[in-house]
N, C-alpha and C positions, 0 to 999 in steps of 0.2 A: 610908670615903671622905669623909663629911661631917666627921668629926673631924680627918682629915688636912688637909682644905681649910682648916678654921678655924685649925689650928695653923700652916699655911703663911702665912696672912694675918697672924697675930699676929707670927710671926717676921719677916715682911717689914716690918711697921710698926716693930718694935724696931730692925731693921737700918737703916731709913730715918732714924729718929730719931737713931741713933748716928752716922750719916754726915752729918747736917745737911740731908738732902734731905726734901722735904715728903711727908707721908703721902698716899697716893693717895686722892683723893676719889671718891665714887660719881659716875659719868659718865652722861649721858643724851644721846641723839641730838638735836641742835638743828635740823639740816636734812639732807635726803638727796634724791637724784634717782635715778629708775629708769634714766634714760638721758640722754645729752647732747641739746641741741637739734639740729635737723636739719642745721644748717650747721657743726657741729663733729664731729671724729673724734678718738678717743683715740690718742695716740702712745706714747712710751716714758715710764717713770717720771722724775719730776723729779730732777735732781742734788741730792743732800743738802746740798751747800755753797751752793746758790743762795739768795740772800737775798730775802725777800718783805716788802713794806711792808703791814702789817696795820692795819685800822681796825675798831674794835668800836663799834657803835652802842648806846648805853645806853638803856634803856626810859625814855620821858618820864614825868614825874610824873603828869600827868592829861590824857591825850589825849581821853578821853570829855568832860571838861569843856571842852576846846578846841573840840571839834566842836559842842557845844551853844552855845558863845559865838559861833562862826563863823556858825552858822545863825541865831542871834538877830539878828545885825547884817546878815544877807543876805536874810532873808525880808521881802518888802514889807509884810506885815500885822503885823510885829513892832513893838512899841513902841520897840525898840532899833535899828530899821533905819537903816543908814547910820552908826551910831556905832562906826566901826571901831576895833579894838584898837591900842594902842601897842606898840612893841617889847617894853617891860618887861611889859606885860600878857600878851602872847603867851608870853614866856619863862617867866612864872610857871606856865604850863600845860606848856610843851614841854621845859623843862629837866629833867634827871634829878634824883632825890633825892640828897643827899650820901651817904646810906647805900648806894645802888646803886653810885655811883662808888667808894666806899671798898671795897666787897666785891669788885668786879671788879679794882680795882687791887691789892688784897691777894692775890688769886689769881695775878695775873701776877707779883707780887713773889715769892711762894712758889715760882714756877717759874723764878726767875732773870731775870725781865724787869723791870728797874728804870727804864730810860730810856723812860718813857711820857709822851706829851704829850697835853694836852687841846685839842680843836679843835671847830669848828662854831659857828654863830651862837648856839646855846643851850648851849655847852659840853657837848655830848651825844655827843662822839666821843673815844675813846682811840686813839692811834696809836703804833706801835712797829715796829721792824724786827728780824726774826730769820731764821735759815736754815731751809730746808725740814726739816732733821733735827729742829730744835727744834719747829717748827710741827706736825710729824707726831705727836710725843709729847704736846704740849700739847693737841691737839684730837682725839687718837685717829683720825687721818686718814691716808689714802694720797694723796699729791699726785702728779699726773701732768701731762705735757705734752699739751695738746689743740690741734689745728690747725683754724683757721677756713678751711674749704675754698674759699670764694670768693676769699679774699685771701692765703692761706698764712700768715697771722699766727699765732703760737704764744702760748699762755697757759698758766700753771700753775694748775690747779684741782683740786678733789676732788669726788667724787660724794656724800660724806657726811662729817659731822664731829660731834663731841660736845663738850659743855662740862659742868662740874660741875652736877649736878642741882639743887643749891640756888641756882644762878645763873640758871636758866631764866627766872624772873620779871624779872631785871635786865638781860638782854642780848637785844636785838632781832635784830641782824645782826652777822655777822663776815665780813670780806672781806680777802683773796681766798679764797673757798671754792667755793660752788655756783652763783654767778652767772656766766652766760655772755652777759651783755649785749653786743650788737654792733648798732649802729644799722642798721636794715633799710631805712629810707627817709630822705630828707633830700636827695634829688636829684630834682627834677622830671624827667619824661620829655621829652627834647627831641623835638619832632615834625617841625619843618622849620626851615631857616634862611632868612632873607630878607636877602640882601646889599643894602646901601643906600649909594649914593653920597651922602655928606652925610646929611641927615635929611629931605629934602623929601617922600619918598614915604610916610613914616609921619606926618608932620605933618598931612597932609590927612585922616588918619583920626581926628584929634582932634575929632570931631563928635558930636552927639547920637546915641544908639543907633539903629541902623538894621539892615537885613537883614545888613549887613557884620558885625555883632556875632555872628552865627552862626558866623563863620569866623575872626575875629580879635577878641579881647577887649582893650580898652584902658581906661584910666581913664575916658574919656568914656562908654564903654559901661556901666561900673559906676555912674557918676553918674546915667545915665538909667534903668537897670534898677532901682536901689535908692533913688533919690532922694537920693543922697549930695551934700551941698552943696559948692560950690567956694569958698565964703566962707572967708577965712583965719581960723584959730583965733587966739584972743587971749590965752590964759593960759599964761605962761611956766612956771608950776609944773606944768603937765600934761605928762607925758612918756610916750612909747611905746617900749618895749623890744623889740629883735629879737635872738633867740638865734642865735649862730653856732658851729658845731661842725665837726669833721673837716676843718680847714684850708680852710674856705670863707671867702673874703674878699670884702668888698663894695667895689666900685670906684667912686670918686668921679667920675672922668671919664665912666664909663658912665652914672652917674646924671645928670650934666649933659646928656649926649646924649638920654637918655630924657625928661627934663623939657622940654628945648628942643623936642623933637618932639611929645610926647604931652600935655604940660601947658604949652602956650605962655603960658597966663595966669599961671603961676608964674615966679618968678625961677629961671633955670637954675643959679644959684649956690647954691640951697638945698641944704644938706648935712645930715650927721648927726654926732653925737659918738661917741666910742669908749670903752668900758670893757673891760678884759681880766682874765683869771684863768687859772691853770694854764699860764702861758706863752703865752697867746693873743696874737695880733697881727693886723694888717690891712694887709699890704704892698700897694702900689698899682701894681705892674707890670701892664701890659696882659694879659700871659699868666698872671697870678695871679688874675684875676677869676673868682669862682665863680658858676656858674649859679644855685645855690640862694641864696647870699648876695645876689647882685644882684637876684634876684626878690623876696626878702623886703624889701630896702631900697627898691626902686623902687615896690613896691605898698604901702608904708607912707608914705614921704615923699611919693610921688606921688598918694596917695588921701586921707590924713589931712592936708589942706592946712594948713600952718603949725604942726602939732603937733611940738614938739621930739622928735626920734627919736634913740635911742641904740642902737648896735650893740654887743652884749656878746659878745666873742670868747672862746671857751673853747679853750685850747690842748690839747696832747697829754699834758701832765704831770698826768694825773688819777689818783687812787688811790681813788676812791669806789666802784669796781666797776660803775658804770653810765655810763661814758664822759663823766663831767662833769655828768650830769643833777642829781645831788645837790649837787655843788660850786657850780653856778650859782645854785641856790635858796638855799643857805647864804650865798653871796656877796651876794645881793640881800636876804635876810632880815637880814643884819648892817648894812645901810644904814639911815640915819635916814629917808631919803625915797626908797625904791625907785620905779622907774617904775610908774605906775598901771595899765599894761597891758603884758603880755609875750606875744609870739607866738613859737612854736617849730614848726619844720617838720621835725622829726626824731623818731624813735621806735623801738620794738622790737616784737617779738611778746611777748604776755603770758607765753608759755611759756619765754622766755629768762631770766626773772627768778624767783628764789625768791619765794614769796608774802610772806615777811617783808620782803624788799627792796622789792617793789612797794608794800607798805603803808607802809614808811618814806618812800618818795618821795611817795606820795599825802598822807601827813600833813604833809610839808614844803610841798606845794602849799596844803594847808588853812591852815597857819600864815601863809603869805604872803597868802592870800585874806582871812584874818581882819583883816589890816592894810589892806585896801582895794585889793589888786592883783587885776586880772582876768587870769587865766592861760588862754591859748588854745593848743591844739595841733592841727596837722593830724591827721586821724583815721587816715591811712594810705592806701596805694595798691594794696592787694591784694584789694579786695572782702571776701568772707567768709573769705579765705585768710590774713588778717593784714596786716602792714605792707606786704608785697609778695606778689604772687601765687605760689602754689606748690601742689603736690599735697597733698591732705589728705582724710581721711575724715570728721572732724568739724570744724566751723568753728573758726578760730583768732582769738581777739580780739587786736587790736593794743593795745600799751601806749604811753601811759597812758590810752587810751580808756576803760578800765573804771573808772578812778579818778573818783569823783563830784565831786572838788573842783577840777576844771578844766573848761573848755568845749572839747569836741571838735568840730572843724569838718570836715564832709564836703564833697563837691564836686558841682557841677552843670555842665551844658553847655547851650548854645543859648539862644535867646530865642523867646518866642511860639510854642510853650511853652518854658519853662525846665524841663529834666528832669534826673534823677539821672545823674551820670557813672558809667559801669560800674565804674571802679576804686575808687570811694569806699568805704573800709573802714568797716564797721559791724557791729554784732551785740550780743552780750551777754557780759559778763565771766564768767570762771570763778573769779575770785579775790574780787571785790567784789560784795556784794549790792546789790539795787536800793534807792536812797535814796527816802525817803518822798515827796519832791517830784516823783518820776517816776511814782508809783504809778498815778494815774488815766490818764495818757496811755499808758503802756506796757501796762497791763491792757487798754485798748481795742484797741491794736494787736495784742496776742497773740490777742485774740478774733477779730479780722479775719483773722489768719493761719490759724486753725484748725490743721490737721495739717501745714501746710507746713513742711518742714525738721524735722519732729519727730525728736527724738533727736540732732540735730546741734549743738544749742546749749543753754545753761543759761538757761532761761526765768526763773529767779529772780535772775539777775545784773543788774548795772547795765547799762542800754542806752546805746549810743552810735551815731552822733554826736549832739550836741545840736542843731546848726544846720549850715548849709552856705552856700557862696558859689561863684561861678564858678571852675572849675578846669581848663578845657580851652581850647586855642588862645589862651592868654594871651601877649601880646606883651611881650618884655623886650629889653634891650640888653646884650650881652656882647662885650667886645673891639671896641666901637664898631660892632657889627653887630646888627641886629634879628633876632629869632628867636621862634618860638612854642614854648611849653612846656605841660605838663599835669601835674596832680597836686593832691592836697589841700594840697601845699606852696604852691600859688597861693591857695587859699581862706582859710587861716588869717590871713595878713597883711591880706587884704582885709577880713575880718570884724573883725579887731583895730582896723583903721583906723576903722571905723564906731563902735566902742565909744569910741575915743579922742576922736572928734569930739563925741560925746554928753557925755563927761566934761568937755570944754572948756566946754560950755554950762552944765553943772552947777556947775563951779567959778565961772564968771562970775556965776551966780545966787546964790552963797554957799551952795551945797548940797554934800554929800559926793559923791564919785565912786561909780561903780557897784559896784566891788569884785567879790566872788565872784558870778558872773552867774546861775548855773543856776536858783536859786529865783525870780528875777525873770522867767525865761522860762516860767513857768506860764501866761503870757498868749499863746496861740497867734495872736491877732489882730495881734501885732507882727511877723509874718513873712509872706512870700509862700509859700504852701503848695505843695510839690512833690508831684505825684500820679502821675507817670509815671517809669518806669525801674526798674532793679534793680542789685544789686552782685554779679554772679556770681563764682565762684571755686572753688578746690580742684582745678583741673587747669591745669597750666602752659600758657601761650601767650605769644607775643611781646608785650611791653608796647606796642610800636609798633602791632601789629595790634589789640590791645584798645582802644587810644586812638583811632586813626584811624578804624577801621571800626565801633567801638562794638558789636562782635559777639563773642559768646563761643561757642566750640565745645567741647562736653563739660563735665564737671564738673557743678556745680549752678547754678541761676539765682540763688542767694543770697536776699536779702530784697527784697521788692517795695516800691516807694514807694506809699503810700496816703494818702488825706486824713488830716490830723492828724500827730502825731508818729510817726516810723518809723525803722528802723535802716539807712537809706541816706543821708538828708539831715536827719534829726532833725525839728525843727519847721519847717524851711525856710530861705529866704534872707532877708536883712535888709530890712525896710521902714523906712527911716530915720525918716520922720515918725511912724510908729506906735510905734517903739522910743522915740523922744523923748517921746511921750505916756505910754508905760508908765513912763518914768523920772520922770514928774511935771512935764514941761516943755511 
């Protein structure tokens, strides 16, 4: 049998050479899944003639070196603190080696794929189009149709694929293969609508924080709670970016109504600029206004007074495998002067993404952070169940919560006391290990937890969220009508606005902007500590019930808020004056 097998292989090689086809190389599994995520079901095999747009992510030259360089310019006690890297300096670390590009291109060429294009801010992606039949043989994969049960959307994916074993060090990700990324949050939970004739009945609530802020949160409440100044920013070079996805459009007329009612000290003509990619747009029809997009714009423009704000609209023509999440970072990384702060209110469950894809995204955030950009994401709205509440036996981290190179923002509610919001996603990553700058705080929290939730989470993982801000009963305007919404989608733009206002003062003082924030947050005195509340999860309940009654029936109680850093609200909510001091002002 052994001799016959060897003879067969030899004859196959001779036959392949004679026919001009490549000799079959030893293949190795690059990624595989045991099962699909909970929101997808397998359908029929993909039609062999269907074409797929592939992207291969080439391994960067020196990602370890980039991490060291990023931390060196981000840690306050470093001699290099604030000396952010230029685009070319980042590219020297993040670009692939010519050898890697050549080897992967040669493999594709040997398999009849010659129309290959290079893309990405660091020329680290190879793109091409082939039919399913060709992809199946190229990757030793079986491609099937999978249905996203909540929407009925169909995608072609595989549960396992292989590449030549000698290319394993040179290829990080291949898409479309095992990634089932589908944004799980990015829509705040509407709680109630407040019809308003004109704007008079919300204008009167633009007052210093009072007992009313327990029920309706406005910019005035945030100013009083966190000491956020209303003084207009002065530095035109300072910009605040707001991500827009899934056809969420920010309406300028609604912003005028919002500002006229809740920020009467500002010009109601204050607006934002627009950048687009992947076919993104921002139409202004009244019925096209998005709750999420309006929330994000109203609580940046309306809180970061005078800071130039840019809405970055990502369209539906994405091919990065993560709904445009990589595309937007590549888009910004390619800019000579990207916004110094970026807030995003969308995300996934960590289990939706292959570990290599999650790592690729995290490294992209690190590259942008190295250039001085503060990246903030809403932590998610499912407590310990992930981005949205669901049934589960072990806790599900949200993504990108587990990535250390962004700032994850949880949610709070109420005043005097301000407590954790029950939906605030938090926990510990199963993909990313705990970064050194978290060690002391997280070790202390784990000690206080004792055996609570033992076995349900990865105690060695990166803990999130990092910080928090108000996220319940937040008033916005949509379709010229006021309403209250809830979610960490409220919290991220609020915290991002605080960072942008501090950056404005730093630039005015001739100082560098804050950039990657988390090492700076080793100073817990810069926050209002949240010590009450928890983030239950792992048993489904109506989001409306969870938000309005703040009561959870069944499942687990999640993680408790405790003094110091914890996995519901992180270090706490922003104390503007103390953060300004921590920034050296």
